[in-house]
N, CA and C atoms as a LAMMPS dump frame, in Angstrom:
ITEM: TIMESTEP
0
ITEM: NUMBER OF ATOMS
300
ITEM: BOX BOUNDS ff ff ff
-5.0000000000000000e+02 5.0000000000000000e+02
-5.0000000000000000e+02 5.0000000000000000e+02
-5.0000000000000000e+02 5.0000000000000000e+02
ITEM: ATOMS id mol type element x y z
1 1 1 N -366.312 174.929 -422.664
2 1 2 C -366.172 173.65 -421.889
3 1 3 C -366.338 172.339 -422.875
4 2 1 N -367.071 172.662 -424.246
5 2 2 C -367.138 172.049 -425.042
6 2 3 C -365.659 171.532 -425.683
7 3 1 N -365.099 172.411 -425.942
8 3 2 C -363.641 172.124 -426.599
9 3 3 C -362.662 171.623 -425.375
10 4 1 N -362.864 171.629 -424.179
11 4 2 C -362.254 170.922 -423.073
12 4 3 C -362.595 169.398 -423.053
13 5 1 N -363.767 169.118 -423.32
14 5 2 C -364.364 167.988 -423.449
15 5 3 C -364.019 167.213 -424.919
16 6 1 N -363.803 167.594 -425.746
17 6 2 C -363.431 167.199 -426.986
18 6 3 C -361.672 166.96 -427.093
19 7 1 N -360.927 167.946 -426.336
20 7 2 C -359.731 167.328 -426.232
21 7 3 C -359.369 166.215 -425.318
22 8 1 N -360.197 166.109 -424.583
23 8 2 C -360.118 164.717 -423.444
24 8 3 C -360.459 163.7 -424.414
25 9 1 N -361.22 163.892 -425.472
26 9 2 C -361.459 162.611 -426.168
27 9 3 C -360.515 162.188 -427.345
28 10 1 N -360.33 163.313 -427.697
29 10 2 C -359.186 163.245 -429.188
30 10 3 C -358.699 164.629 -429.06
31 11 1 N -357.423 164.715 -429.656
32 11 2 C -356.566 165.849 -429.822
33 11 3 C -357.115 166.466 -431.238
34 12 1 N -357.106 167.644 -431.433
35 12 2 C -357.395 168.419 -432.771
36 12 3 C -356.753 167.851 -433.765
37 13 1 N -355.55 167.466 -433.639
38 13 2 C -354.952 167.068 -434.878
39 13 3 C -355.018 165.537 -435.191
40 14 1 N -355.519 165.031 -434.402
41 14 2 C -355.862 163.488 -434.305
42 14 3 C -357.179 163.4 -434.953
43 15 1 N -358.255 164.372 -434.643
44 15 2 C -359.402 164.53 -435.115
45 15 3 C -359.308 164.857 -436.744
46 16 1 N -358.502 165.859 -436.977
47 16 2 C -358.517 166.326 -438.522
48 16 3 C -357.845 165.186 -439.364
49 17 1 N -356.922 164.611 -438.641
50 17 2 C -356.408 163.246 -439.43
51 17 3 C -357.427 162.392 -439.663
52 18 1 N -358.291 162.031 -438.69
53 18 2 C -359.098 160.986 -438.696
54 18 3 C -360.242 161.489 -439.735
55 19 1 N -360.648 162.579 -439.854
56 19 2 C -361.476 163.019 -440.483
57 19 3 C -361.202 163.125 -442.157
58 20 1 N -359.667 163.198 -442.296
59 20 2 C -359.419 163.228 -443.526
60 20 3 C -359.286 162.009 -444.12
61 21 1 N -358.946 160.965 -443.208
62 21 2 C -358.841 159.33 -443.681
63 21 3 C -360.314 158.852 -443.734
64 22 1 N -361.126 159.182 -443.018
65 22 2 C -362.522 158.693 -442.942
66 22 3 C -363.469 159.913 -443.166
67 23 1 N -363.761 160.376 -444.235
68 23 2 C -364.533 161.554 -444.598
69 23 3 C -366.222 161.49 -443.92
70 24 1 N -366.403 160.25 -443.933
71 24 2 C -367.995 159.901 -443.552
72 24 3 C -367.944 159.632 -441.871
73 25 1 N -366.799 160.121 -441.321
74 25 2 C -366.829 159.698 -439.628
75 25 3 C -366.809 161.198 -438.92
76 26 1 N -367.625 161.845 -439.684
77 26 2 C -367.651 163.373 -438.735
78 26 3 C -368.344 163.157 -437.814
79 27 1 N -369.638 162.245 -437.676
80 27 2 C -370.71 162.58 -436.609
81 27 3 C -370.227 161.68 -435.57
82 28 1 N -369.213 160.82 -435.452
83 28 2 C -368.592 160.424 -434.016
84 28 3 C -367.459 161.034 -433.624
85 29 1 N -366.796 162.174 -434.424
86 29 2 C -366.042 163.01 -433.902
87 29 3 C -366.151 163.809 -432.924
88 30 1 N -365.867 163.768 -431.447
89 30 2 C -366.029 164.536 -430.734
90 30 3 C -365.819 166.321 -430.874
91 31 1 N -364.775 166.546 -431.682
92 31 2 C -364.604 167.903 -432.318
93 31 3 C -366.125 168.237 -433.241
94 32 1 N -366.613 167.451 -433.855
95 32 2 C -367.738 167.679 -434.488
96 32 3 C -369.009 168.008 -433.473
97 33 1 N -369.1 167.393 -432.529
98 33 2 C -369.89 167.575 -431.381
99 33 3 C -369.724 169.138 -430.901
100 34 1 N -368.335 169.449 -430.876
101 34 2 C -367.939 170.722 -429.756
102 34 3 C -368.35 171.59 -430.976
103 35 1 N -367.871 171.433 -432.11
104 35 2 C -368.261 172.618 -433.231
105 35 3 C -369.819 172.933 -433.142
106 36 1 N -370.627 171.624 -433.113
107 36 2 C -372.023 172.025 -433.392
108 36 3 C -372.552 172.943 -431.887
109 37 1 N -371.677 172.689 -430.765
110 37 2 C -372.299 173.243 -429.761
111 37 3 C -371.955 174.51 -429.612
112 38 1 N -370.661 174.697 -429.949
113 38 2 C -370.255 176.367 -430.304
114 38 3 C -371.014 177.019 -431.232
115 39 1 N -371.305 176.374 -432.274
116 39 2 C -372.401 177.183 -433.425
117 39 3 C -373.798 177.404 -432.703
118 40 1 N -374.441 176.525 -432.216
119 40 2 C -375.627 176.551 -431.549
120 40 3 C -375.798 178.031 -430.585
121 41 1 N -374.463 177.85 -429.476
122 41 2 C -374.43 178.684 -428.808
123 41 3 C -374.214 180.218 -428.998
124 42 1 N -373.597 180.238 -430.174
125 42 2 C -373.522 181.591 -430.916
126 42 3 C -374.792 181.944 -431.141
127 43 1 N -375.516 181.206 -432.173
128 43 2 C -376.855 181.262 -432.599
129 43 3 C -377.93 181.877 -431.556
130 44 1 N -377.587 181.456 -430.445
131 44 2 C -378.558 181.389 -429.156
132 44 3 C -378.319 182.787 -428.681
133 45 1 N -376.92 183.104 -428.502
134 45 2 C -376.556 184.365 -427.975
135 45 3 C -377.038 185.73 -429.147
136 46 1 N -376.76 185.547 -430.267
137 46 2 C -377.458 186.46 -431.238
138 46 3 C -378.723 186.534 -431.339
139 47 1 N -379.685 185.284 -430.984
140 47 2 C -381.203 185.358 -430.937
141 47 3 C -381.495 185.883 -429.787
142 48 1 N -380.728 186.08 -428.655
143 48 2 C -381.089 186.841 -427.48
144 48 3 C -380.881 188.479 -427.656
145 49 1 N -379.929 188.672 -428.497
146 49 2 C -380.003 190.37 -428.89
147 49 3 C -381.172 190.674 -429.711
148 50 1 N -381.792 189.43 -430.68
149 50 2 C -382.776 189.992 -431.388
150 50 3 C -384.016 190.145 -430.426
151 51 1 N -384.178 188.895 -429.481
152 51 2 C -385.368 188.993 -428.508
153 51 3 C -385.488 190.494 -427.863
154 52 1 N -384.19 190.681 -427.405
155 52 2 C -384.103 192.007 -426.814
156 52 3 C -384.541 193.257 -427.796
157 53 1 N -384.374 193.244 -429.118
158 53 2 C -384.472 194.317 -429.81
159 53 3 C -386.103 194.321 -429.906
160 54 1 N -386.627 193.147 -430.527
161 54 2 C -387.835 192.792 -431.16
162 54 3 C -389.021 192.982 -429.995
163 55 1 N -390.039 193.517 -430.08
164 55 2 C -391.066 194.069 -429.225
165 55 3 C -392.014 192.923 -429.151
166 56 1 N -392.46 192.046 -430.204
167 56 2 C -393.354 191.273 -430.184
168 56 3 C -393.112 189.589 -429.918
169 57 1 N -393.483 189.016 -428.936
170 57 2 C -393.224 187.357 -429.098
171 57 3 C -393.337 186.714 -430.311
172 58 1 N -394.311 187.165 -431.199
173 58 2 C -394.311 186.132 -432.488
174 58 3 C -393.171 186.576 -433.459
175 59 1 N -392.614 187.865 -433.566
176 59 2 C -391.531 187.944 -434.074
177 59 3 C -390.406 187.586 -433.696
178 60 1 N -390.347 187.44 -432.464
179 60 2 C -389.026 186.669 -431.483
180 60 3 C -388.888 185.373 -432.053
181 61 1 N -390.368 184.715 -431.926
182 61 2 C -390.137 183.334 -432.17
183 61 3 C -389.904 182.607 -433.815
184 62 1 N -390.292 183.661 -434.809
185 62 2 C -390.028 183.825 -436.071
186 62 3 C -388.592 183.768 -435.783
187 63 1 N -387.863 184.708 -435.412
188 63 2 C -386.375 184.793 -435.634
189 63 3 C -385.847 183.644 -435.06
190 64 1 N -386.245 183.131 -433.984
191 64 2 C -385.726 181.888 -433.519
192 64 3 C -385.519 180.772 -434.298
193 65 1 N -386.663 180.575 -434.898
194 65 2 C -386.918 179.277 -435.756
195 65 3 C -386.038 179.655 -437.308
196 66 1 N -385.612 180.974 -437.441
197 66 2 C -384.923 181.421 -438.614
198 66 3 C -383.58 181.084 -438.436
199 67 1 N -383.049 181.676 -437.087
200 67 2 C -381.724 181.771 -436.616
201 67 3 C -381.25 180.176 -436.913
202 68 1 N -382.028 179.433 -435.845
203 68 2 C -381.436 178.168 -435.762
204 68 3 C -381.839 177.111 -437.015
205 69 1 N -382.678 177.624 -437.724
206 69 2 C -382.94 176.886 -439.031
207 69 3 C -381.651 177.318 -440.109
208 70 1 N -381.661 178.45 -440.433
209 70 2 C -380.867 179.129 -441.526
210 70 3 C -379.285 179.405 -441.237
211 71 1 N -379.086 179.564 -439.497
212 71 2 C -378.131 180.043 -439.159
213 71 3 C -377.554 181.226 -439.557
214 72 1 N -376.386 181.29 -440.084
215 72 2 C -375.561 182.628 -440.515
216 72 3 C -376.653 183.565 -441.472
217 73 1 N -377.319 182.817 -442.546
218 73 2 C -377.902 183.83 -443.634
219 73 3 C -379.188 184.651 -442.772
220 74 1 N -379.691 183.778 -441.854
221 74 2 C -380.617 184.275 -440.932
222 74 3 C -380.284 185.568 -440.223
223 75 1 N -379.02 185.509 -439.819
224 75 2 C -378.588 186.496 -438.678
225 75 3 C -377.947 187.639 -439.844
226 76 1 N -377.254 187.557 -440.935
227 76 2 C -377.182 188.187 -441.697
228 76 3 C -378.124 189.285 -442.521
229 77 1 N -379.462 188.549 -442.745
230 77 2 C -380.767 189.111 -442.962
231 77 3 C -381.114 190.235 -441.767
232 78 1 N -381.058 189.569 -440.854
233 78 2 C -381.52 190.337 -439.684
234 78 3 C -380.586 191.901 -439.333
235 79 1 N -379.285 191.475 -439.604
236 79 2 C -378.377 192.69 -439.568
237 79 3 C -378.612 193.644 -440.831
238 80 1 N -378.991 192.959 -441.723
239 80 2 C -379.179 193.905 -443.032
240 80 3 C -380.382 195.065 -442.869
241 81 1 N -381.279 194.198 -442.301
242 81 2 C -382.712 194.719 -442.155
243 81 3 C -382.386 195.862 -441.069
244 82 1 N -381.906 195.889 -439.671
245 82 2 C -381.264 196.436 -439.05
246 82 3 C -380.421 197.809 -439.154
247 83 1 N -379.472 197.387 -440.291
248 83 2 C -378.615 198.269 -440.87
249 83 3 C -379.382 199.449 -441.577
250 84 1 N -380.25 198.835 -442.448
251 84 2 C -381.288 199.767 -443.341
252 84 3 C -382.331 200.783 -442.64
253 85 1 N -382.376 200.308 -441.09
254 85 2 C -383.483 200.981 -440.365
255 85 3 C -382.665 202.301 -439.666
256 86 1 N -381.268 202.363 -439.725
257 86 2 C -380.725 203.334 -439.038
258 86 3 C -380.965 204.583 -439.569
259 87 1 N -381.202 205.733 -438.624
260 87 2 C -380.96 207.02 -438.87
261 87 3 C -379.718 207.546 -439.658
262 88 1 N -379.694 208.788 -440.268
263 88 2 C -378.662 209.3 -440.855
264 88 3 C -377.629 209.394 -439.659
265 89 1 N -376.234 209.465 -439.906
266 89 2 C -375.184 209.585 -438.714
267 89 3 C -375.584 208.784 -437.637
268 90 1 N -375.569 207.474 -437.899
269 90 2 C -376.029 206.648 -436.576
270 90 3 C -374.863 206.144 -435.829
271 91 1 N -375.107 206.048 -434.598
272 91 2 C -374.059 205.613 -433.456
273 91 3 C -374.092 203.964 -433.149
274 92 1 N -373.473 203.64 -432.553
275 92 2 C -373.324 202.092 -432.195
276 92 3 C -374.576 201.894 -431.325
277 93 1 N -375.278 202.769 -430.491
278 93 2 C -376.484 202.461 -429.547
279 93 3 C -377.673 202.497 -430.49
280 94 1 N -377.475 203.222 -431.739
281 94 2 C -378.824 203.125 -432.738
282 94 3 C -378.657 201.726 -433.256
283 95 1 N -377.814 201.195 -433.125
284 95 2 C -377.846 199.412 -434.013
285 95 3 C -378.206 198.826 -432.869
286 96 1 N -377.199 198.907 -431.96
287 96 2 C -377.23 197.965 -430.882
288 96 3 C -378.767 197.704 -429.781
289 97 1 N -378.952 199.016 -429.421
290 97 2 C -379.844 198.961 -428.445
291 97 3 C -381.341 199.106 -428.81
292 98 1 N -382.4 199.09 -428.274
293 98 2 C -383.94 198.785 -428.434
294 98 3 C -384.444 200.296 -428.839
295 99 1 N -385.1 200.447 -429.804
296 99 2 C -385.693 201.752 -430.114
297 99 3 C -386.815 202.392 -429.079
298 100 1 N -386.791 203.573 -429.023
299 100 2 C -387.744 203.643 -427.906
300 100 3 C -389.299 203.837 -428.728
């Protein structure tokens, strides 16, 4: 939806050319808004998986702050923690599903 909205305001090539000509104009570019929307929507989906995996609300909220504040760095850290906790010969379910 955000991409369709941005396309209605400016074509992607037009937006890129505008950004190349005026590097400081990114905040008023509709594609900048669409990119932020896409990024934070992805952060939200990843956090929903974290909220499913974690059992306590304080940890869930801490990870929400970390993911929204640090983005991919926090997401990578969470994934590395999950990978380190896997049993020998893990399956996809061991990584993706909540532990009993």
